[in-house]
Every structure is written in structure tokens, then in C-alpha cells.
C-alpha positions in Angstrom: 169.7 -74.4 129.2 170.3 -76.1 125.9 169.3 -79.7 125.1 170.7 -82.0 122.4 168.8 -84.9 120.8 170.4 -88.3 120.9 171.0 -88.0 117.1 173.0 -84.7 117.6 175.0 -86.1 120.5 175.8 -89.3 118.5 177.0 -87.3 115.5 179.3 -85.1 117.6 180.8 -88.2 119.3 181.3 -89.9 115.9 183.1 -86.8 114.4 185.2 -85.6 117.3 187.4 -88.3 118.8 187.7 -88.3 122.6 190.9 -86.8 124.0 191.3 -86.8 127.7 193.8 -83.9 127.6 191.6 -81.6 125.5 187.8 -81.7 125.9 185.9 -81.7 122.6 183.0 -79.5 122.4 180.2 -78.2 120.3 180.8 -74.5 120.2 178.0 -72.0 119.6 178.4 -68.2 119.1 176.6 -65.3 117.5 177.6 -62.4 115.3 175.5 -59.3 114.7 174.4 -58.6 111.2 174.2 -55.2 109.6 170.4 -55.1 110.2 171.0 -55.8 113.9 169.9 -59.4 113.8 172.0 -62.2 115.2 173.5 -64.9 113.1 174.1 -68.1 115.0 177.2 -70.2 114.3 178.2 -73.7 115.4 181.4 -75.8 115.0 183.1 -78.8 116.6 186.4 -78.0 118.2 188.7 -78.8 121.1 189.0 -76.6 124.1 186.9 -74.2 126.0 187.3 -70.4 125.6 187.4 -67.9 128.5 183.9 -66.5 129.1 182.0 -69.4 127.5 179.1 -70.9 129.3 179.8 -74.6 129.4 177.4 -77.4 130.0 177.6 -81.1 129.6 174.7 -82.5 127.6 174.4 -86.2 126.6 178.1 -86.6 127.5 179.0 -83.7 125.1 180.5 -80.4 126.2 178.5 -77.5 124.8 180.4 -74.2 124.9 178.2 -71.1 124.3 179.5 -67.6 123.8 177.7 -65.2 126.2 175.8 -63.3 123.5 174.6 -66.5 122.0 173.6 -67.9 125.4 170.8 -65.4 125.7 169.4 -66.3 122.3 169.8 -70.1 122.7 168.4 -70.5 126.2 165.7 -73.1 126.0 166.8 -74.4 122.6 167.1 -77.9 121.3 170.0 -78.9 119.0 169.0 -81.7 116.6 170.8 -83.5 113.7 169.0 -84.4 110.5 170.6 -87.2 108.7 169.4 -86.5 105.2 170.2 -88.5 102.0 172.1 -85.6 100.5 174.1 -84.9 103.7 173.2 -84.3 107.3 173.0 -81.0 109.2 172.6 -79.7 112.7 169.7 -77.3 113.4 168.7 -75.3 116.4 165.0 -75.4 117.3 163.0 -73.9 120.1 162.6 -76.5 122.8 159.5 -78.6 122.1 159.6 -78.1 118.3 161.5 -81.4 117.9 160.6 -84.2 120.2 163.6 -86.4 121.2 162.9 -90.1 120.6 161.6 -92.2 123.5 164.3 -94.0 125.5 165.3 -97.2 123.8 163.8 -96.1 120.5 
């Protein structure tokens, strides 16, 4: 299971316009580096690929490639809106606390 903070979900919604004919999703996948470690990748796109594990989180489809699903299980995707530009980050669940409802 993967969780998204409200900030991350709001950013995805603001960047990817809704299209009822093509679901927008936050796609996550992994590639193996020369040293055997996994490099995680993330992008916003339309459509779901065959074999992806798909979940709906905060009204956002999250499509996870099978190899990445094992690594990301229990993770939280957050968005940092920094002055010099924002960025998404993947954290172990519990490292970033989502804001209280209504905050």
C-alpha cells in the first residue's frame, strides 16, 4: 500500500487535467543500477500499463510497476513546495506526518 499526502495529491491534480476518457496517474517504476540497487522513478502520465498495480489514493490513480511495488509497499509520497521549486519525495510511512484534517 502507498499513501499520498494531501500536498502531493493536490499537486498531481493541479498539473494533470482530468480527462474522463484517459485516467491520469502518478506512475512509479524502478530500474536496476550497475551495483544492483534500485533507482525509483516517478512521472505524471495518462493511462495505465499492463501489469501495473493500480490504486486510487486521494482521488489520484497511482500506477506502480511490479518491481517497484515491492520496494514502495508502505511508503508515503509527499510534495515539498520549496521556494526554488517543489519536488516529490518518497518516504517510509510514518516519516512524514500528513496534516490533520481541515489543517
